[in-house]
C-alpha positions in Angstrom: 91.7 139.3 138.3 92.8 141.9 135.8 89.9 143.1 133.8 91.9 144.5 130.9 90.2 143.2 127.7 90.5 143.4 124.0 88.4 142.3 121.1 89.5 139.9 118.4 86.3 139.5 116.2 83.9 138.1 118.7 86.7 136.7 121.0 87.2 138.6 124.2 90.4 137.8 126.2 91.5 138.7 129.7 95.0 139.9 130.4 95.3 137.7 133.5 93.4 135.3 135.8 94.0 134.3 139.4 93.6 131.0 141.3 89.9 131.7 142.1 89.1 132.0 138.5 91.2 128.9 137.6 89.2 126.9 140.1 86.0 127.9 138.3 87.4 127.0 134.9 89.1 123.7 135.8 87.9 120.6 137.6 91.3 119.9 139.0 92.0 120.4 142.8 94.9 120.2 145.1 97.1 118.3 145.0 96.6 117.9 141.3 96.0 121.5 140.4 99.4 122.5 138.9 98.9 126.1 137.9 98.4 129.2 140.3 98.0 132.0 137.9 97.7 132.7 134.2 98.9 135.9 132.6 99.5 137.4 129.1 96.4 135.7 127.8 95.7 136.2 124.1 92.3 134.5 123.6 93.1 130.8 123.2 96.2 131.6 121.2 98.8 132.0 123.9 99.4 132.6 127.6 101.9 132.2 130.5 100.9 130.1 133.5 102.8 130.3 136.8 103.3 127.5 139.4 105.0 128.2 142.7 106.9 125.0 143.5 106.8 124.3 147.3 108.5 121.7 149.5 105.3 120.6 151.1 103.9 119.1 147.8 103.1 115.4 148.2 105.1 114.1 145.3 108.4 115.3 146.9 107.9 112.7 149.8 108.9 110.0 147.3 110.6 111.9 144.4 113.1 112.0 146.0 113.2 112.4 149.8 116.9 113.6 149.9 116.9 115.3 146.6 113.5 116.7 145.7 112.8 116.9 142.0 109.3 117.8 140.5 108.4 114.8 138.2 108.5 115.7 134.6 105.0 114.3 133.9 103.6 116.9 136.4 105.4 119.7 134.5 103.6 118.5 131.3 100.3 118.2 133.1 100.8 121.8 134.3 101.3 122.9 130.7 98.1 121.1 129.7 96.1 122.6 132.5 97.2 126.1 131.6 96.2 125.6 128.0 92.9 124.0 128.9 92.0 126.9 131.2 92.4 129.5 128.4 90.4 127.3 126.1 87.5 127.1 128.4 87.9 130.8 129.3 87.7 131.6 125.5 84.3 129.9 125.5 82.8 133.0 127.1 81.6 134.5 130.4 79.2 131.5 131.0 82.0 129.0 130.7 81.8 126.2 133.3 84.3 123.5 134.3 84.7 121.0 131.6 86.5 117.7 131.3 89.7 117.9 129.6 91.2 114.7 128.1 94.7 114.4 127.0 95.1 113.1 123.4 98.7 113.5 122.6 102.0 114.3 124.2 104.8 114.7 121.6 108.4 115.8 121.5 108.6 116.0 125.4 112.1 117.0 126.5 113.3 117.7 130.0 116.4 120.0 130.4 117.0 120.4 134.1 115.4 119.5 137.4 112.7 121.7 138.9 113.0 121.9 142.7 111.1 123.4 145.6 111.5 127.2 145.7 111.4 127.4 141.9 108.8 129.5 140.1 107.7 127.5 137.1 106.3 129.3 134.1 104.3 127.5 131.4 104.6 129.3 128.0 101.8 128.0 125.9 101.3 128.7 122.2 98.4 127.3 120.2 99.4 125.2 117.2 96.0 124.1 115.9 92.3 123.9 116.8 89.6 121.8 115.3 86.1 121.7 116.9 86.6 120.7 120.6 90.2 119.8 120.2 93.3 122.0 120.6 97.0 121.4 120.3 99.7 123.5 122.0 103.5 123.9 122.1 104.6 124.5 125.7 107.9 125.5 127.2 108.3 125.3 131.0 110.8 127.9 132.3 112.5 128.7 135.5 114.2 132.1 135.7 113.9 132.4 131.8 115.7 129.1 131.2 113.8 126.3 129.5 113.5 123.3 131.9 111.0 121.2 129.8 109.0 121.4 126.6 106.4 119.4 124.8 103.6 119.5 122.3 100.3 118.5 123.9 96.9 117.9 122.5 93.5 117.6 124.2 89.9 117.3 123.7 87.4 119.4 125.9 84.1 117.7 126.7 81.2 119.1 128.7 80.6 117.4 132.1 
């Protein structure tokens, strides 16, 4: 984990977090944890999450056996997990895993298939925040090309 920090009022943000820290922040586990690393974190304002797409993931057994394509709904879930992790991280050093509930998915678009071997990047930008609710615009990219996009909203509740 990169320890580079900056201060924005009382908000402290980290430059990057690895899978070990993500596992502390989120309750998700394999095979449903869909982000491996989060970088370029600016408090809960923006970040870039990374998912290394591999052929041994269980959804590829049926989607589709001879033409493996990552389901679009899982790409959007990866966006939401990335945003949720930085929201929880922004709560402070004593942040513990919280339950994150989807509230909205809007303007979802899928541009091209994501396949095993791709490195999927989730570029997340906060649109709004109210109490324990956040809304983000997400762009999923492979090699700099947008493969999917959506606006997602979620509520974070303590366990």
